[in-house]
N, C-alpha and C positions, 0 to 999 in steps of 0.2 A: 773717405776723410780718415786721416791717421787717427789711430786710437791712442789712449793714455798709456797702453802698455808698451807702444813702440818707443825705443830710446835710441833714435838716431843720434850719432855722435858726429856733428858737422864739423868741418874743417875749420880750425881757428886761424885763418890767414886770409888776407885779402889777394887781389889778382897780382899785386906787386909786392916784392919783398921789402921790409923795411930797410932804410938806409943805415949803415953802421953808424954808431954813436960818435960824436966828436969829443976832443979832449975837453972842451968847456961845457958840455952838455950835462944836465942833471938828469937822473934817472929814477923813476918810481920802482923800487926793487922790493917794496913790501908785498906780502902774499895776499892777493885778492880773496876776500871771504874768510880770512883768518880771523879767529876769535881775539886775537890779540888787540889790545887798545893802545894807541900810541899817543903821545903828547902832541896836540894839534899844532902847537907854536913850534915845537922843533921840527916837526914833519914839513911844515910849510917853509921853514927857514931852509931845511936841507934840500927842498925842491927848488929853491932859488925863486920864490915868489917875491914880487916888489915889497919893499919895506912897509908900504900902505896896508898890506895883508898879513903882516908878521909882527910888527913892533908892537901893536895894541892888543894882541891875542893873549888872553891870561893863560899861564902855565897850567891852570886848573882843568882847562878843557881836554877831553879825550875824545878820540876818534877812531873808527875802524873803516877798513876798505870794503866797498860792497863786494859781494861775490860775482863770479863768472859762472854762468850756467853752460855746462859743456853738453848737456843733453836736454831734451824736451822734459824728461821727468823732473830734472833739477829745476828748470825754469818754472814748471808748473808748482813745484813746491814753493819757490820763492813768491810766485804770484799770489797763491793762496794765503801764505803767511803775511803777504803785504810788505815784502822786503824789495827794495830797489836792486836790480841785477843787470848786469852785462850779458849779451848774448854773442853768439858767433857772428863774425862779419859776413858769413854766408847770407844771413837775413837782409843784408844791405847791398848784396852784390849788384842787384838790379839798379840801384841808386848810382853806385860808383860807374857802372857800365853806361848808364844814361848820360851822366856828366862827361864822361870821356868821349862821348859821342856827340857833344854839343846840345845835350838835353833831349837826345832822340830825334831832333828835327833839323839837324844842320852839320856842317863838316866837323871832323874831329878837332876837339879844343884841347887846350893845355891841360895838364894834369893837376894844376894848382887851383884850388877852389876859389881863392880870393880874386885872382885874374879871371877865373870863369864868370864870376859875379860882376866884377867892375869893369871889365874891358870887352863886354859882349854888346851886340847891337840892342839887346833888351835891358841894358843897364839903367837907362833913364827911364823915369815914370811919367806917364801922361799927366798924372796928378801928384803933387808932393805928398809925401807920407810922412807920419810922425815917428821919429826916432827918439829914444831915451838916452839922456846922458848918464853915464856911470854914476850910480848914486841916487837915481829917481826912486822915490818910495823909501828913502832913508828915515830912520828914527827922527822924529821931530819935525818932519816935512808935513805940510798941510796936505789932506786928502785930495783936494781939488786944485792943487798948485800945478801950473805948468812951467815952473821955473826951470825944470830939468828936462824939458821937451824941446826938440828942435825939428822943424821941417826940413826934409832932404828931398832932393829931386832926382836922386840917383843913388845906387848902390855905392858908388865911388865915394860920394860925399860922407859915408859912414866912416870909412877908414883913412880917408885922405886929410881929415882935420887935425885940429890940435887937442882935442878932447875925446875921451873914450865914448863912443856912441853905440848904441845897440838898436838894430832894426829887426823887429818880428814881423815879417811881411806875410799875413794870411792870404792864400791864393784866391783871387777873385777874377772877374773878367775884365779888369781895367789894366792888366799888364799882359806881356807876352812872355813872361819869365817862365822857363820849363817847370813843370810841376813834379820835381823829383820826389817828393814824398809818397806819391802814388806807386812808386816803384819798391817801397819798403815791403818785405814779406814778413808778416807777423807770425810769431810763434803761437802755439797753443790754439788751433783752429775750434776747439771745443769751447773756448771762451771768447775768440775774437773773430771768427769767421763771419763776414758781412753778407753772406749769401743764403738764401732760402733754400731748403731741399728741393724746392720746385726748379731752381735754377740748374740743377743737373746732379748727377751722381758723384761718387767719390772721385772718378776719373777727372771730371771737369773741375772740381774742387782743387784737386792736386795740381792741374795744369795752370789754373788761374792763379793760384797762390805762388807757384814757382816763377811766373812771369811778372808778378805784381799787377795783373789786369783784373782788379776787382771791381765792384760796382759802387766805388766811393764817390760817385758823382750824382748830382741832381738831375732831373729831366724837366726841361722848361715846358711851357704850354704847348709849343709846337712839337714836343717829343725830341728836341735836340739835347745831346749830352752837354752839360755846361760844367764849369768849375764848381766846386763845393761852395754853396752859399753861405752867407753869414748866418751864425748860430746853428749851423748843421741842418742835414735834412736826411731821413731814411729813404733810401732809393727803392727798396722793396721790402715787404714785410718778411718776418720770419727768421732772419739771421740773428744769432746770439750776439754778434759784435755789431755795434751801431757807430758808423762813421761820423765824426763830428767836425773835424777841421784839419787843414794841413798848412804848414807854414815853412817857409825858408827864413832863416835867421842869419843875418850878417852882423858881426860883432868886432869892434876894435879891441885891441889889448888893453886890459885894465878895466873893461866895462864890468859893472857889478850889478846884478839882478837881485834885489833885496828879498827878504823873506815873503813867500807867497805860497797859496795853495793853487792847485790847478782848478779848472773853472766849474766842474760839476760832480766830482767824484769819478773822473775818467782815467784811464790809463794813457800814458804818452809814451811813444816809441820814437826814439831820436838818435840821429847818428851824425858825427863830424864828417865833413867831406875831405877828400885827399888834399894835401898840400905839396908843393915842391920847394925844397928848402933853397934852391938856388933861383927861386923866382925874383923878379926885380923887386926892389924896396918900394914901398908906397910912400907918397908925399906925406907931408904934415909932421908935426912936432910932438906927437903923442908922447908923453913922458913914460908911459908903461910899455913902450915897445922896446924889445931887446935890441940893442945896437951892435952887440958883438957876434950876432949870428947863432948864438946858442938857443937850444930848445930844452923843455922839459919833456922828456920821452916816457911814455906810458908802459904798461906791463907788456905789450906786444912790440915795443920798440919804436912806436910812431909818435910823432909830436902830439902833446895834450893840447886840445883847444880849450877846454872848459873844465873847471872843478865843480861838481854839484855837491852841495853840502845839506844833507837831509837830516831832519830830527823826527823821531817816531811820533805817531799819533798822541801817545800818552804824555809826551813832553812839550805839547803845544803851548802850555801855559808858561814854561821857561822862556819861550821864544816870543810870544805875541800876548798883549794883554788888551783883549777887546773892549772891556768895560772902560777904560781910561781913553782908548781911541774914540769911542763914541761920545765921551764927555768933552774931548778937547777938539775933535776933528783933525787930529794929527796923528800920524804914524807913531805907534808905541810898540817898540820891539827890541829884542836883544841886539846890541851892536856888537857882534862877535869880534870885530876889529878894534873896539874901544870900550872895554869893560875891565877896569882893574881888578885884580884878585881879591882885594879887600871889599869889593862891592858885591861878592858872591858869597853864599854859605860855604864854609871850608868843610872839608872832609871830616875832620876831627869834630866839628860841631854835630854832624849828622850821624856819628858813629854809636852815640849812647844816648842816655837820658838828657833831653835838652835842659839848660840852666833855667831857673825860674826867679832869678834875682832881678828886681826892677833895675833898669839901666838909666843912667843920666849921661850928659854929654861928657865924654872923656873917660867914661867908666871901661875897665878892661873885662873882656868876656871870660868867664870863670870856666875853663874846660877841664878842671882837675878831675881825675878819677875816670876819664872817658876810655882809656885803654884797660883791658882786663889783664894784659900782660900774658895771656894765655893764647897761643896760636890757634887752639880750637875755637875759642870764644871770638877771636878777632877775625876769624874767617866767616863768621855769620854775616849774611847780608844785612847791611845798615838799614834802618827804616826808611831813609831817604838818600839819594845821591844826586849829583848833577848828571844831566843827560849825557850820553854818549853819541856823538854825531857820527853819521855814515857819509863817507866821502866817495864819490865816483869819478875817477878820471876818464873823461871822454876824449878818445884819440881822433885824430884826422885820418879818416880811412880806416878806422879800426873797429871796435866792437860797439854795436848800438846798445843804447841804454833803455831798459823798460822801467819807467817810473810808476810806482803804485799810486793809488788814489790816496789823497788826504794826508800825505807826508809834507809838512811845511819845509821849505827849502829856499836856499840863496844859491847863486851861481856866479862864479868868478871866471871872467874870460882871461885865459893866460896868454894868447896870442891872436893876431888877426885872423878870423876864421869864418866859414859857413857851416851852419848846422841845418839839418832838415828835420821835421817832425811831423808825425801824425797822431791825432788824438782819437781814441775810440772809447765808448763806453760799453761795458760788458753787462748783458742781462744777468749773467751768473753773479754779479756783484752789486745788486741794487741796494744792499745795506750800506754800501759805501756812498751811493747817491743820497740815501736818507740821512746819513752822518753829515754829509756836506750841507744838506739843506738845513739841518739844525744848527750847524756852525754858522752858515751864511745869514741865517735869520737874526743872529745877534749882532751883525753889522749894521752901522748907520748908512753905509753905501754898499748894498749887496750887489753882487754882479748880475748882468743880463743873463737869463737863462738860455741854454741852447734850445733850438727849436724842437729837438726830440723831447725835452723835459717839459717845454712850455705847451707843445701842441700834441704830439703823437701820444704822450703817456696821459694826457687828459681827455682824450676823445674816446668814447666808448668802443667804437669799431676798431679804432686804430690800436688801442690798448690791448684789446682781445687778440688782434692779428699779430701785432708787432711784439707783444711782451708776453702775454699770458700763454698763448699757444706754443711758442718755442720753449718756455720754461716747463710746461707740462710734459712736452715731449722729452725734454732732458731728464725730467724726475722719473718718468716711466720707462726710460730706455735701459733695459736690463743688461744689455751688451755695452752700456756706457761705463766709463771708469767711476771709481768712487768720488773723486773730487767733482766730477761733472754732476753727479746726482745730488750730492750734499750741497753744492753751492746753489743748485737750483732749488733745492728745499729752502735754503736761507733766503733767497731772493723772493720765493712765494711767500713766505712767512712776513717778509717786509711789506709785501703788497697788501696783506690782509690784517696787519697789525693796527690794534686800536688803542695802544697804550700811550701814544704820542711819540714813540721811536721809529715810526714807519715814514712813508713818503709824505710830504706835504699834501698832496692830491694826486689822484689817478681817475682814469675813466672807468674804473670797474663798477659795474652795476651788480645787483644782488645776486643774479644768476651767476656772474663771473665769481663772485666771493664764495658762493656755495660750492662751485666747481673746484675751486682751489682748496677750500677746506676738506672736501671729500678726498681729493688726491693726497693731501698732506696726511689725513687719517690713515689712509691706506698705506702711506710709506712709513708712518710711525708703526704700524702693525709688522711691516716687514723688518723694521729695525729691531723689533723685540725677538726676532727668530735667529737661529744660529747663522743663517745667511746674511744677516744685517751686522755681523760682527765687525767687519772692516769699516762700515759707514758709521757704526757707533764710535769706534776709535777716532775716526777723522772728525766727527762732529764734536767730540770732547776736546780735541786739539784745536779745531777751529775756533771754538768759543774762548778758549784760553789765549790763543795767540792772535786772534783777529777779531776781537770782540767789539766791532763797530756796528752802528745801525741799531741792533736790538740788545747791544751789550752794555758793559759798564761805563764806556766812554761818553755815551749820550747822557746817562744820568749824572755823571761826574761833571759834565759841561755846565750844568746849571749852577754848580757851586763855585766855578771858577771866579776868582777875584772877589769873593765876599768880603766887604770891608776893606778891599785892597790888601788882603792878606793871602799868601800863597800857601795852599795846603801841599806841602812837599811830599807827603806820603800817600797821596790820594790813590795810587796804584800799587802801594807796597806793604802798607801797615794796616792801622786801625781803621775802622768804618768812618771815624770823623776826619780822616785824611791827615792827621798829624804825623810828624810835627809840623809847625807852621813858621812862616817868616813874613814880616812886613815887607811891602814893596812901595817904594816911591819912584818918581821919574824926574829925570834931569834931561832937558832938551829931548824928550821921547825916549830916553834910555832907561830901563829898569835898574834899580839898586835895591838889594835885598838887606834886610835887618837881620838880627841874630836869630838863630833856629830856637824856637820856643815849644813848650809843651802844650799850650793852649792857644786858640785863636785870640782871646782876650789879652793875653800877655803880648802877642804880636801886635795887637791893634794898639796897645800902649806905646810900643816902641815906634809905631808909625807916627804918632803924634810928636814924639821926639824928633824923628826924621823930617817931618814936615816943617817944623820950626827951623831946622837946620837948613833945609832948602831955601826958605825964605831970607835967612841970614847969610847964605853963601858959605855955610860951614859943613855941609854934608860930607864931603870927602874927609875932613879932619875928623868928624864923628865916627865914620866907618873905620878909618885908620885907627882910631883909638880903640874901637871895639874889637878889631880883628889884627891890628898891627903885629902883635906878638905870635898869631897864628901863621901870617903869611910870610914873615921875614922879609928879606929882600926879594921884592917881586921880580926883578931882573935875573935873579939867580934860581929862584924857587922852582922846583919840579915836583911839588906835592901832587 
């Protein structure tokens, strides 16, 4: 198995060179992974996105582009830090080759993914499948509504209609669609390898990873290899990576997947399939399809199929307000594409001491004295700020994207496209699973748990074989890298945690707990030695940058939305989470009141805002409070 110290530098190229850009193409020329923050509205406008995804974006929002990992060391760093990252197309070469060969079981097919999906013998489904209309799950929609669902009998129906549809087809035994996701080669085998050491030595592991021939399948009662079943299944015990599910997703231009978390605290590895620009146009009058033949080209020069917009874990409350969702049974979340600037806390409000003057309808927010006039003082980080989003451009036939657990995200489909994905849980990140369980326990409609979480993790023998044994081996492996051992430590601590921040349940018996605690005690003794210096440094950084599960995010979660007041500084300033702002909702969309120094002052603002909602005057109230700060929203670039 490759070690953490090996830093292979894979080729950043597909088997086919990207076509030269055309005169009417838009190009993403911003640097991937740069610390520079870009005005999101300007960026989307420059990229030529439809007006639907530009006009209502507040100039206040900032974003940065996700990084591209050029080595396994870089990818490991991003995975440990919980940062979404693009990887080399080499990891998806098996997918591209299989698609070009008709899925590995037929004659050579066109290199255009949409034609590959829609014009193939297996395009029609024996049973109709549920596709989502772009906008399903939007703020204000009922949690159980089927208004934005459509039954489709084939892939072609997804892109040949008049509205943007999105079909996420998980691979089961009811279709003959080629299972392209099984050809993805995952990076970081120390975190994601699905094989037990009993399956073979380093040579067999390397060979299987290179060809994509993993054991990501279930075995039925007769011993036959079948497609991965619903809710996942672990084929053999002992691997640190747990295969959960695989899907092929066909999407029409303009389809929007609203804010969501992935299903259990897993990682998702996904790639867009290659397209041919001269492929015949599809039928239908989808208004979001470009009619002039232009494309948005990504960093490697290939057409962009989707834009993923991520928000970090600590920014969850800016995006979704679970308490209000539970009360109303409606989606309550930020509408990134329809939230006016005066409905958001302004930068100048959050840069100094919050005003404490009670406000009435039409009162002006007093921001006098907020700036010190000193460059040194003005450079001090504010006690609170708006979230900075991370944007990942997924190209057709380009770099695959590794999405980390528990980053809430939405996805804009730029063109008709096909994407394939595989989901794996990593035993090295069980704290992510625990965090997701805490989060999902607060939802009135929690998701169905994957079979591994529901069954394997709760069975005494299975938990010992599938979870505890691999983690203890990782912790004790003196030749393993620092990240491997320290992440194993974190997961083992999650398994035996009794503070309420651990897993909901597990099959650990007392003997298992005692064995884990003894191993952790031995590792703590190692950390106290000179040889443990690198691990000590890693743990200090890990607790600071990836504090989920046993960290501050879980404890802060219990205070979210108290009194419908947002603690803006929960992860930046004082222990009470200040400053604060009241939050009310219009049609499921959050609107923030003035920034205040105490929760009580913000609660008073909320009473005023609630009255304005009933009177239909909330927008005028917020304009009165912030109008002089925002100026002309159409021109502001604050």
